[in-house]
mmCIF file of the N, C-alpha and C atoms, coordinates in Angstrom:
data_MODEL
# 
_entry.id   MODEL 
# 
loop_
_atom_site.group_PDB 
_atom_site.id 
_atom_site.type_symbol 
_atom_site.label_atom_id 
_atom_site.label_alt_id 
_atom_site.label_comp_id 
_atom_site.label_asym_id 
_atom_site.label_entity_id 
_atom_site.label_seq_id 
_atom_site.pdbx_PDB_ins_code 
_atom_site.Cartn_x 
_atom_site.Cartn_y 
_atom_site.Cartn_z 
_atom_site.occupancy 
_atom_site.B_iso_or_equiv 
_atom_site.pdbx_formal_charge 
_atom_site.auth_seq_id 
_atom_site.auth_comp_id 
_atom_site.auth_asym_id 
_atom_site.auth_atom_id 
_atom_site.pdbx_PDB_model_num 
ATOM 1   N N  . MET A 1 1  ? 57.016 105.943 174.824 1.00 0.00 ? 1  MET A N  1 
ATOM 2   C CA . MET A 1 1  ? 56.370 105.972 173.661 1.00 0.00 ? 1  MET A CA 1 
ATOM 3   C C  . MET A 1 1  ? 57.591 105.958 172.669 1.00 0.00 ? 1  MET A C  1 
ATOM 4   N N  . SER A 1 2  ? 57.616 105.390 171.679 1.00 0.00 ? 2  SER A N  1 
ATOM 5   C CA . SER A 1 2  ? 58.630 105.377 170.389 1.00 0.00 ? 2  SER A CA 1 
ATOM 6   C C  . SER A 1 2  ? 57.886 105.692 169.361 1.00 0.00 ? 2  SER A C  1 
ATOM 7   N N  . ALA A 1 3  ? 58.613 106.228 168.258 1.00 0.00 ? 3  ALA A N  1 
ATOM 8   C CA . ALA A 1 3  ? 58.013 106.514 166.865 1.00 0.00 ? 3  ALA A CA 1 
ATOM 9   C C  . ALA A 1 3  ? 58.795 105.577 166.027 1.00 0.00 ? 3  ALA A C  1 
ATOM 10  N N  . LEU A 1 4  ? 58.139 104.849 165.099 1.00 0.00 ? 4  LEU A N  1 
ATOM 11  C CA . LEU A 1 4  ? 58.715 104.267 164.098 1.00 0.00 ? 4  LEU A CA 1 
ATOM 12  C C  . LEU A 1 4  ? 58.511 105.002 162.919 1.00 0.00 ? 4  LEU A C  1 
ATOM 13  N N  . LYS A 1 5  ? 59.320 104.984 162.111 1.00 0.00 ? 5  LYS A N  1 
ATOM 14  C CA . LYS A 1 5  ? 59.303 105.821 160.830 1.00 0.00 ? 5  LYS A CA 1 
ATOM 15  C C  . LYS A 1 5  ? 59.613 104.788 159.571 1.00 0.00 ? 5  LYS A C  1 
ATOM 16  N N  . PHE A 1 6  ? 58.999 105.164 158.418 1.00 0.00 ? 6  PHE A N  1 
ATOM 17  C CA . PHE A 1 6  ? 59.027 104.248 157.210 1.00 0.00 ? 6  PHE A CA 1 
ATOM 18  C C  . PHE A 1 6  ? 58.847 105.187 155.818 1.00 0.00 ? 6  PHE A C  1 
ATOM 19  N N  . LYS A 1 7  ? 59.590 104.897 155.014 1.00 0.00 ? 7  LYS A N  1 
ATOM 20  C CA . LYS A 1 7  ? 59.295 105.325 153.760 1.00 0.00 ? 7  LYS A CA 1 
ATOM 21  C C  . LYS A 1 7  ? 58.527 104.572 152.878 1.00 0.00 ? 7  LYS A C  1 
ATOM 22  N N  . THR A 1 8  ? 57.482 105.236 152.296 1.00 0.00 ? 8  THR A N  1 
ATOM 23  C CA . THR A 1 8  ? 56.067 104.504 151.816 1.00 0.00 ? 8  THR A CA 1 
ATOM 24  C C  . THR A 1 8  ? 55.867 104.923 150.497 1.00 0.00 ? 8  THR A C  1 
ATOM 25  N N  . ASN A 1 9  ? 55.085 104.248 149.550 1.00 0.00 ? 9  ASN A N  1 
ATOM 26  C CA . ASN A 1 9  ? 54.470 104.573 148.316 1.00 0.00 ? 9  ASN A CA 1 
ATOM 27  C C  . ASN A 1 9  ? 53.243 105.171 148.323 1.00 0.00 ? 9  ASN A C  1 
ATOM 28  N N  . ILE A 1 10 ? 52.583 105.664 149.575 1.00 0.00 ? 10 ILE A N  1 
ATOM 29  C CA . ILE A 1 10 ? 51.274 106.048 149.866 1.00 0.00 ? 10 ILE A CA 1 
ATOM 30  C C  . ILE A 1 10 ? 51.333 107.722 149.208 1.00 0.00 ? 10 ILE A C  1 
ATOM 31  N N  . LYS A 1 11 ? 50.432 107.937 148.099 1.00 0.00 ? 11 LYS A N  1 
ATOM 32  C CA . LYS A 1 11 ? 50.576 109.035 147.539 1.00 0.00 ? 11 LYS A CA 1 
ATOM 33  C C  . LYS A 1 11 ? 49.357 109.913 147.837 1.00 0.00 ? 11 LYS A C  1 
ATOM 34  N N  . CYS A 1 12 ? 48.133 109.625 148.150 1.00 0.00 ? 12 CYS A N  1 
ATOM 35  C CA . CYS A 1 12 ? 47.250 110.672 148.158 1.00 0.00 ? 12 CYS A CA 1 
ATOM 36  C C  . CYS A 1 12 ? 46.261 110.051 149.383 1.00 0.00 ? 12 CYS A C  1 
ATOM 37  N N  . GLY A 1 13 ? 45.293 111.090 149.508 1.00 0.00 ? 13 GLY A N  1 
ATOM 38  C CA . GLY A 1 13 ? 44.236 110.608 150.385 1.00 0.00 ? 13 GLY A CA 1 
ATOM 39  C C  . GLY A 1 13 ? 43.395 109.578 150.614 1.00 0.00 ? 13 GLY A C  1 
ATOM 40  N N  . ASN A 1 14 ? 43.523 109.121 149.296 1.00 0.00 ? 14 ASN A N  1 
ATOM 41  C CA . ASN A 1 14 ? 42.485 107.702 148.892 1.00 0.00 ? 14 ASN A CA 1 
ATOM 42  C C  . ASN A 1 14 ? 43.471 106.601 149.412 1.00 0.00 ? 14 ASN A C  1 
ATOM 43  N N  . CYS A 1 15 ? 45.025 106.611 149.362 1.00 0.00 ? 15 CYS A N  1 
ATOM 44  C CA . CYS A 1 15 ? 45.794 105.609 149.545 1.00 0.00 ? 15 CYS A CA 1 
ATOM 45  C C  . CYS A 1 15 ? 45.930 105.892 151.058 1.00 0.00 ? 15 CYS A C  1 
ATOM 46  N N  . VAL A 1 16 ? 45.810 106.863 151.953 1.00 0.00 ? 16 VAL A N  1 
ATOM 47  C CA . VAL A 1 16 ? 45.655 106.887 153.212 1.00 0.00 ? 16 VAL A CA 1 
ATOM 48  C C  . VAL A 1 16 ? 44.646 106.036 153.618 1.00 0.00 ? 16 VAL A C  1 
ATOM 49  N N  . ALA A 1 17 ? 43.491 106.193 152.929 1.00 0.00 ? 17 ALA A N  1 
ATOM 50  C CA . ALA A 1 17 ? 42.162 105.607 153.506 1.00 0.00 ? 17 ALA A CA 1 
ATOM 51  C C  . ALA A 1 17 ? 42.003 104.124 153.099 1.00 0.00 ? 17 ALA A C  1 
ATOM 52  N N  . ALA A 1 18 ? 42.948 103.781 152.217 1.00 0.00 ? 18 ALA A N  1 
ATOM 53  C CA . ALA A 1 18 ? 43.040 102.209 151.754 1.00 0.00 ? 18 ALA A CA 1 
ATOM 54  C C  . ALA A 1 18 ? 44.130 101.649 153.015 1.00 0.00 ? 18 ALA A C  1 
ATOM 55  N N  . VAL A 1 19 ? 44.986 102.342 153.479 1.00 0.00 ? 19 VAL A N  1 
ATOM 56  C CA . VAL A 1 19 ? 45.753 101.610 154.541 1.00 0.00 ? 19 VAL A CA 1 
ATOM 57  C C  . VAL A 1 19 ? 45.214 101.790 156.060 1.00 0.00 ? 19 VAL A C  1 
ATOM 58  N N  . THR A 1 20 ? 44.318 102.825 156.300 1.00 0.00 ? 20 THR A N  1 
ATOM 59  C CA . THR A 1 20 ? 43.631 103.088 157.591 1.00 0.00 ? 20 THR A CA 1 
ATOM 60  C C  . THR A 1 20 ? 43.049 102.025 158.163 1.00 0.00 ? 20 THR A C  1 
ATOM 61  N N  . PRO A 1 21 ? 42.491 101.078 157.773 1.00 0.00 ? 21 PRO A N  1 
ATOM 62  C CA . PRO A 1 21 ? 41.694 99.843  158.201 1.00 0.00 ? 21 PRO A CA 1 
ATOM 63  C C  . PRO A 1 21 ? 42.779 98.722  158.632 1.00 0.00 ? 21 PRO A C  1 
ATOM 64  N N  . HIS A 1 22 ? 43.905 98.832  157.953 1.00 0.00 ? 22 HIS A N  1 
ATOM 65  C CA . HIS A 1 22 ? 44.981 97.698  158.169 1.00 0.00 ? 22 HIS A CA 1 
ATOM 66  C C  . HIS A 1 22 ? 46.049 98.301  159.398 1.00 0.00 ? 22 HIS A C  1 
ATOM 67  N N  . LEU A 1 23 ? 46.211 99.683  159.325 1.00 0.00 ? 23 LEU A N  1 
ATOM 68  C CA . LEU A 1 23 ? 46.969 100.239 160.590 1.00 0.00 ? 23 LEU A CA 1 
ATOM 69  C C  . LEU A 1 23 ? 46.154 100.120 161.933 1.00 0.00 ? 23 LEU A C  1 
ATOM 70  N N  . ASN A 1 24 ? 44.782 100.418 161.617 1.00 0.00 ? 24 ASN A N  1 
ATOM 71  C CA . ASN A 1 24 ? 44.148 100.623 162.952 1.00 0.00 ? 24 ASN A CA 1 
ATOM 72  C C  . ASN A 1 24 ? 43.908 99.181  163.414 1.00 0.00 ? 24 ASN A C  1 
ATOM 73  N N  . ALA A 1 25 ? 44.054 98.307  162.569 1.00 0.00 ? 25 ALA A N  1 
ATOM 74  C CA . ALA A 1 25 ? 43.882 96.824  163.200 1.00 0.00 ? 25 ALA A CA 1 
ATOM 75  C C  . ALA A 1 25 ? 45.338 96.604  164.057 1.00 0.00 ? 25 ALA A C  1 
ATOM 76  N N  . VAL A 1 26 ? 46.239 97.199  163.720 1.00 0.00 ? 26 VAL A N  1 
ATOM 77  C CA . VAL A 1 26 ? 47.281 96.518  164.528 1.00 0.00 ? 26 VAL A CA 1 
ATOM 78  C C  . VAL A 1 26 ? 47.274 96.849  165.930 1.00 0.00 ? 26 VAL A C  1 
ATOM 79  N N  . SER A 1 27 ? 47.375 95.985  166.989 1.00 0.00 ? 27 SER A N  1 
ATOM 80  C CA . SER A 1 27 ? 47.237 96.502  168.382 1.00 0.00 ? 27 SER A CA 1 
ATOM 81  C C  . SER A 1 27 ? 48.547 96.903  168.896 1.00 0.00 ? 27 SER A C  1 
ATOM 82  N N  . GLY A 1 28 ? 48.556 98.297  169.589 1.00 0.00 ? 28 GLY A N  1 
ATOM 83  C CA . GLY A 1 28 ? 49.767 98.555  170.187 1.00 0.00 ? 28 GLY A CA 1 
ATOM 84  C C  . GLY A 1 28 ? 49.852 100.019 169.370 1.00 0.00 ? 28 GLY A C  1 
ATOM 85  N N  . ILE A 1 29 ? 49.423 100.518 168.355 1.00 0.00 ? 29 ILE A N  1 
ATOM 86  C CA . ILE A 1 29 ? 49.604 101.599 167.710 1.00 0.00 ? 29 ILE A CA 1 
ATOM 87  C C  . ILE A 1 29 ? 48.645 102.540 168.468 1.00 0.00 ? 29 ILE A C  1 
ATOM 88  N N  . ASP A 1 30 ? 49.320 103.704 168.959 1.00 0.00 ? 30 ASP A N  1 
ATOM 89  C CA . ASP A 1 30 ? 48.824 104.732 169.456 1.00 0.00 ? 30 ASP A CA 1 
ATOM 90  C C  . ASP A 1 30 ? 48.334 105.798 168.522 1.00 0.00 ? 30 ASP A C  1 
ATOM 91  N N  . SER A 1 31 ? 49.094 106.091 167.491 1.00 0.00 ? 31 SER A N  1 
ATOM 92  C CA . SER A 1 31 ? 48.556 107.003 166.310 1.00 0.00 ? 31 SER A CA 1 
ATOM 93  C C  . SER A 1 31 ? 49.507 106.604 165.167 1.00 0.00 ? 31 SER A C  1 
ATOM 94  N N  . TRP A 1 32 ? 49.175 107.462 164.117 1.00 0.00 ? 32 TRP A N  1 
ATOM 95  C CA . TRP A 1 32 ? 50.087 107.323 163.093 1.00 0.00 ? 32 TRP A CA 1 
ATOM 96  C C  . TRP A 1 32 ? 49.645 108.256 162.034 1.00 0.00 ? 32 TRP A C  1 
ATOM 97  N N  . VAL A 1 33 ? 50.535 108.743 161.353 1.00 0.00 ? 33 VAL A N  1 
ATOM 98  C CA . VAL A 1 33 ? 50.146 109.829 160.131 1.00 0.00 ? 33 VAL A CA 1 
ATOM 99  C C  . VAL A 1 33 ? 51.273 109.715 159.006 1.00 0.00 ? 33 VAL A C  1 
ATOM 100 N N  . VAL A 1 34 ? 50.845 109.849 158.107 1.00 0.00 ? 34 VAL A N  1 
ATOM 101 C CA . VAL A 1 34 ? 51.676 109.870 156.749 1.00 0.00 ? 34 VAL A CA 1 
ATOM 102 C C  . VAL A 1 34 ? 51.889 111.511 156.245 1.00 0.00 ? 34 VAL A C  1 
ATOM 103 N N  . ASP A 1 35 ? 53.210 111.621 156.001 1.00 0.00 ? 35 ASP A N  1 
ATOM 104 C CA . ASP A 1 35 ? 53.578 113.060 155.428 1.00 0.00 ? 35 ASP A CA 1 
ATOM 105 C C  . ASP A 1 35 ? 53.367 113.001 153.990 1.00 0.00 ? 35 ASP A C  1 
ATOM 106 N N  . LEU A 1 36 ? 52.305 113.501 153.279 1.00 0.00 ? 36 LEU A N  1 
ATOM 107 C CA . LEU A 1 36 ? 52.154 113.271 151.827 1.00 0.00 ? 36 LEU A CA 1 
ATOM 108 C C  . LEU A 1 36 ? 52.904 114.600 150.991 1.00 0.00 ? 36 LEU A C  1 
ATOM 109 N N  . LYS A 1 37 ? 53.521 115.530 151.698 1.00 0.00 ? 37 LYS A N  1 
ATOM 110 C CA . LYS A 1 37 ? 53.993 116.458 151.464 1.00 0.00 ? 37 LYS A CA 1 
ATOM 111 C C  . LYS A 1 37 ? 55.687 116.167 151.255 1.00 0.00 ? 37 LYS A C  1 
ATOM 112 N N  . ASP A 1 38 ? 56.335 115.239 151.869 1.00 0.00 ? 38 ASP A N  1 
ATOM 113 C CA . ASP A 1 38 ? 57.518 114.521 152.076 1.00 0.00 ? 38 ASP A CA 1 
ATOM 114 C C  . ASP A 1 38 ? 57.820 113.863 150.798 1.00 0.00 ? 38 ASP A C  1 
ATOM 115 N N  . PRO A 1 39 ? 58.810 114.150 150.118 1.00 0.00 ? 39 PRO A N  1 
ATOM 116 C CA . PRO A 1 39 ? 59.074 113.400 148.439 1.00 0.00 ? 39 PRO A CA 1 
ATOM 117 C C  . PRO A 1 39 ? 59.173 111.724 149.329 1.00 0.00 ? 39 PRO A C  1 
ATOM 118 N N  . ASN A 1 40 ? 59.487 111.271 150.454 1.00 0.00 ? 40 ASN A N  1 
ATOM 119 C CA . ASN A 1 40 ? 59.397 110.086 150.943 1.00 0.00 ? 40 ASN A CA 1 
ATOM 120 C C  . ASN A 1 40 ? 58.214 109.399 151.281 1.00 0.00 ? 40 ASN A C  1 
ATOM 121 N N  . ARG A 1 41 ? 57.312 110.517 151.525 1.00 0.00 ? 41 ARG A N  1 
ATOM 122 C CA . ARG A 1 41 ? 55.700 109.956 152.059 1.00 0.00 ? 41 ARG A CA 1 
ATOM 123 C C  . ARG A 1 41 ? 55.951 109.257 153.279 1.00 0.00 ? 41 ARG A C  1 
ATOM 124 N N  . THR A 1 42 ? 56.590 109.646 154.051 1.00 0.00 ? 42 THR A N  1 
ATOM 125 C CA . THR A 1 42 ? 56.991 109.046 155.411 1.00 0.00 ? 42 THR A CA 1 
ATOM 126 C C  . THR A 1 42 ? 55.676 108.997 156.318 1.00 0.00 ? 42 THR A C  1 
ATOM 127 N N  . LEU A 1 43 ? 55.722 107.649 156.737 1.00 0.00 ? 43 LEU A N  1 
ATOM 128 C CA . LEU A 1 43 ? 54.816 107.135 157.678 1.00 0.00 ? 43 LEU A CA 1 
ATOM 129 C C  . LEU A 1 43 ? 55.391 107.290 159.296 1.00 0.00 ? 43 LEU A C  1 
ATOM 130 N N  . THR A 1 44 ? 54.967 107.863 160.158 1.00 0.00 ? 44 THR A N  1 
ATOM 131 C CA . THR A 1 44 ? 55.083 108.023 161.290 1.00 0.00 ? 44 THR A CA 1 
ATOM 132 C C  . THR A 1 44 ? 54.208 107.379 162.397 1.00 0.00 ? 44 THR A C  1 
ATOM 133 N N  . VAL A 1 45 ? 54.736 106.184 163.075 1.00 0.00 ? 45 VAL A N  1 
ATOM 134 C CA . VAL A 1 45 ? 53.680 105.574 163.824 1.00 0.00 ? 45 VAL A CA 1 
ATOM 135 C C  . VAL A 1 45 ? 54.347 105.555 165.280 1.00 0.00 ? 45 VAL A C  1 
ATOM 136 N N  . GLN A 1 46 ? 53.350 106.127 166.237 1.00 0.00 ? 46 GLN A N  1 
ATOM 137 C CA . GLN A 1 46 ? 53.636 106.188 167.779 1.00 0.00 ? 46 GLN A CA 1 
ATOM 138 C C  . GLN A 1 46 ? 53.033 104.799 168.379 1.00 0.00 ? 46 GLN A C  1 
ATOM 139 N N  . THR A 1 47 ? 54.230 104.131 168.954 1.00 0.00 ? 47 THR A N  1 
ATOM 140 C CA . THR A 1 47 ? 53.830 102.823 169.593 1.00 0.00 ? 47 THR A CA 1 
ATOM 141 C C  . THR A 1 47 ? 54.581 102.533 170.923 1.00 0.00 ? 47 THR A C  1 
ATOM 142 N N  . ASP A 1 48 ? 53.966 101.938 171.980 1.00 0.00 ? 48 ASP A N  1 
ATOM 143 C CA . ASP A 1 48 ? 54.976 101.310 172.667 1.00 0.00 ? 48 ASP A CA 1 
ATOM 144 C C  . ASP A 1 48 ? 55.115 99.852  172.585 1.00 0.00 ? 48 ASP A C  1 
ATOM 145 N N  . VAL A 1 49 ? 54.484 99.034  171.921 1.00 0.00 ? 49 VAL A N  1 
ATOM 146 C CA . VAL A 1 49 ? 54.590 97.569  171.733 1.00 0.00 ? 49 VAL A CA 1 
ATOM 147 C C  . VAL A 1 49 ? 54.673 97.190  170.129 1.00 0.00 ? 49 VAL A C  1 
ATOM 148 N N  . ALA A 1 50 ? 54.045 97.896  169.219 1.00 0.00 ? 50 ALA A N  1 
ATOM 149 C CA . ALA A 1 50 ? 54.328 97.263  167.981 1.00 0.00 ? 50 ALA A CA 1 
ATOM 150 C C  . ALA A 1 50 ? 55.572 97.475  167.464 1.00 0.00 ? 50 ALA A C  1 
ATOM 151 N N  . ASP A 1 51 ? 55.893 96.390  166.761 1.00 0.00 ? 51 ASP A N  1 
ATOM 152 C CA . ASP A 1 51 ? 57.496 96.672  166.182 1.00 0.00 ? 51 ASP A CA 1 
ATOM 153 C C  . ASP A 1 51 ? 57.403 97.024  164.474 1.00 0.00 ? 51 ASP A C  1 
ATOM 154 N N  . SER A 1 52 ? 58.597 97.215  164.111 1.00 0.00 ? 52 SER A N  1 
ATOM 155 C CA . SER A 1 52 ? 58.589 97.365  162.676 1.00 0.00 ? 52 SER A CA 1 
ATOM 156 C C  . SER A 1 52 ? 58.084 96.722  161.575 1.00 0.00 ? 52 SER A C  1 
ATOM 157 N N  . GLU A 1 53 ? 58.121 95.298  162.074 1.00 0.00 ? 53 GLU A N  1 
ATOM 158 C CA . GLU A 1 53 ? 58.117 94.310  160.980 1.00 0.00 ? 53 GLU A CA 1 
ATOM 159 C C  . GLU A 1 53 ? 56.507 94.181  160.928 1.00 0.00 ? 53 GLU A C  1 
ATOM 160 N N  . THR A 1 54 ? 55.774 94.285  162.143 1.00 0.00 ? 54 THR A N  1 
ATOM 161 C CA . THR A 1 54 ? 54.187 94.244  162.268 1.00 0.00 ? 54 THR A CA 1 
ATOM 162 C C  . THR A 1 54 ? 53.609 95.322  161.411 1.00 0.00 ? 54 THR A C  1 
ATOM 163 N N  . VAL A 1 55 ? 54.309 96.727  161.331 1.00 0.00 ? 55 VAL A N  1 
ATOM 164 C CA . VAL A 1 55 ? 53.504 97.778  160.802 1.00 0.00 ? 55 VAL A CA 1 
ATOM 165 C C  . VAL A 1 55 ? 53.706 97.412  159.231 1.00 0.00 ? 55 VAL A C  1 
ATOM 166 N N  . LYS A 1 56 ? 55.024 96.950  159.000 1.00 0.00 ? 56 LYS A N  1 
ATOM 167 C CA . LYS A 1 56 ? 55.439 97.046  157.719 1.00 0.00 ? 56 LYS A CA 1 
ATOM 168 C C  . LYS A 1 56 ? 54.400 95.905  156.730 1.00 0.00 ? 56 LYS A C  1 
ATOM 169 N N  . LYS A 1 57 ? 54.199 94.631  157.597 1.00 0.00 ? 57 LYS A N  1 
ATOM 170 C CA . LYS A 1 57 ? 53.147 93.656  156.928 1.00 0.00 ? 57 LYS A CA 1 
ATOM 171 C C  . LYS A 1 57 ? 52.027 94.470  156.790 1.00 0.00 ? 57 LYS A C  1 
ATOM 172 N N  . ALA A 1 58 ? 51.393 95.122  157.782 1.00 0.00 ? 58 ALA A N  1 
ATOM 173 C CA . ALA A 1 58 ? 50.179 95.610  157.735 1.00 0.00 ? 58 ALA A CA 1 
ATOM 174 C C  . ALA A 1 58 ? 49.782 96.491  156.443 1.00 0.00 ? 58 ALA A C  1 
ATOM 175 N N  . ILE A 1 59 ? 50.971 97.428  156.107 1.00 0.00 ? 59 ILE A N  1 
ATOM 176 C CA . ILE A 1 59 ? 51.060 98.296  155.036 1.00 0.00 ? 59 ILE A CA 1 
ATOM 177 C C  . ILE A 1 59 ? 50.969 97.482  153.822 1.00 0.00 ? 59 ILE A C  1 
ATOM 178 N N  . GLU A 1 60 ? 51.950 96.340  153.624 1.00 0.00 ? 60 GLU A N  1 
ATOM 179 C CA . GLU A 1 60 ? 51.912 95.486  152.668 1.00 0.00 ? 60 GLU A CA 1 
ATOM 180 C C  . GLU A 1 60 ? 50.676 94.747  152.505 1.00 0.00 ? 60 GLU A C  1 
ATOM 181 N N  . THR A 1 61 ? 49.967 94.566  153.379 1.00 0.00 ? 61 THR A N  1 
ATOM 182 C CA . THR A 1 61 ? 48.562 93.651  153.169 1.00 0.00 ? 61 THR A CA 1 
ATOM 183 C C  . THR A 1 61 ? 47.670 94.687  152.608 1.00 0.00 ? 61 THR A C  1 
ATOM 184 N N  . ALA A 1 62 ? 47.890 96.074  152.775 1.00 0.00 ? 62 ALA A N  1 
ATOM 185 C CA . ALA A 1 62 ? 47.145 96.998  152.081 1.00 0.00 ? 62 ALA A CA 1 
ATOM 186 C C  . ALA A 1 62 ? 47.101 97.128  150.493 1.00 0.00 ? 62 ALA A C  1 
ATOM 187 N N  . GLY A 1 63 ? 48.603 96.654  150.167 1.00 0.00 ? 63 GLY A N  1 
ATOM 188 C CA . GLY A 1 63 ? 48.962 96.921  148.918 1.00 0.00 ? 63 GLY A CA 1 
ATOM 189 C C  . GLY A 1 63 ? 50.069 97.941  148.481 1.00 0.00 ? 63 GLY A C  1 
ATOM 190 N N  . TYR A 1 64 ? 50.733 98.468  149.624 1.00 0.00 ? 64 TYR A N  1 
ATOM 191 C CA . TYR A 1 64 ? 51.701 99.403  149.369 1.00 0.00 ? 64 TYR A CA 1 
ATOM 192 C C  . TYR A 1 64 ? 53.225 99.129  150.198 1.00 0.00 ? 64 TYR A C  1 
ATOM 193 N N  . LYS A 1 65 ? 53.909 99.781  149.812 1.00 0.00 ? 65 LYS A N  1 
ATOM 194 C CA . LYS A 1 65 ? 55.376 99.303  150.477 1.00 0.00 ? 65 LYS A CA 1 
ATOM 195 C C  . LYS A 1 65 ? 55.829 100.242 151.633 1.00 0.00 ? 65 LYS A C  1 
ATOM 196 N N  . ALA A 1 66 ? 56.575 99.662  152.494 1.00 0.00 ? 66 ALA A N  1 
ATOM 197 C CA . ALA A 1 66 ? 56.958 100.672 153.552 1.00 0.00 ? 66 ALA A CA 1 
ATOM 198 C C  . ALA A 1 66 ? 58.655 99.914  153.757 1.00 0.00 ? 66 ALA A C  1 
ATOM 199 N N  . GLU A 1 67 ? 59.364 100.800 153.943 1.00 0.00 ? 67 GLU A N  1 
ATOM 200 C CA . GLU A 1 67 ? 60.794 100.539 154.263 1.00 0.00 ? 67 GLU A CA 1 
ATOM 201 C C  . GLU A 1 67 ? 61.108 101.406 155.497 1.00 0.00 ? 67 GLU A C  1 
ATOM 202 N N  . ALA A 1 68 ? 61.798 100.898 156.542 1.00 0.00 ? 68 ALA A N  1 
ATOM 203 C CA . ALA A 1 68 ? 61.951 101.313 157.759 1.00 0.00 ? 68 ALA A CA 1 
ATOM 204 C C  . ALA A 1 68 ? 63.243 102.429 157.688 1.00 0.00 ? 68 ALA A C  1 
ATOM 205 N N  . ILE A 1 69 ? 62.987 103.452 158.245 1.00 0.00 ? 69 ILE A N  1 
ATOM 206 C CA . ILE A 1 69 ? 64.141 104.356 158.171 1.00 0.00 ? 69 ILE A CA 1 
ATOM 207 C C  . ILE A 1 69 ? 64.542 104.956 159.435 1.00 0.00 ? 69 ILE A C  1 
# 
């Protein structure tokens, strides 16, 4: 399993709630978490098959930005 990391503009619990259905809809994501205490609001995705571009599109569909780090 690999970890994909993204710098995001997800700022609070409500933002996390907004992206949850979009990330949960991506097949191949085993788990994900946003570190809201990190200044970069780092999203870490555990996956075997999903790629960075797919995860980034899911975040953008929810109305947020994601940049692979």
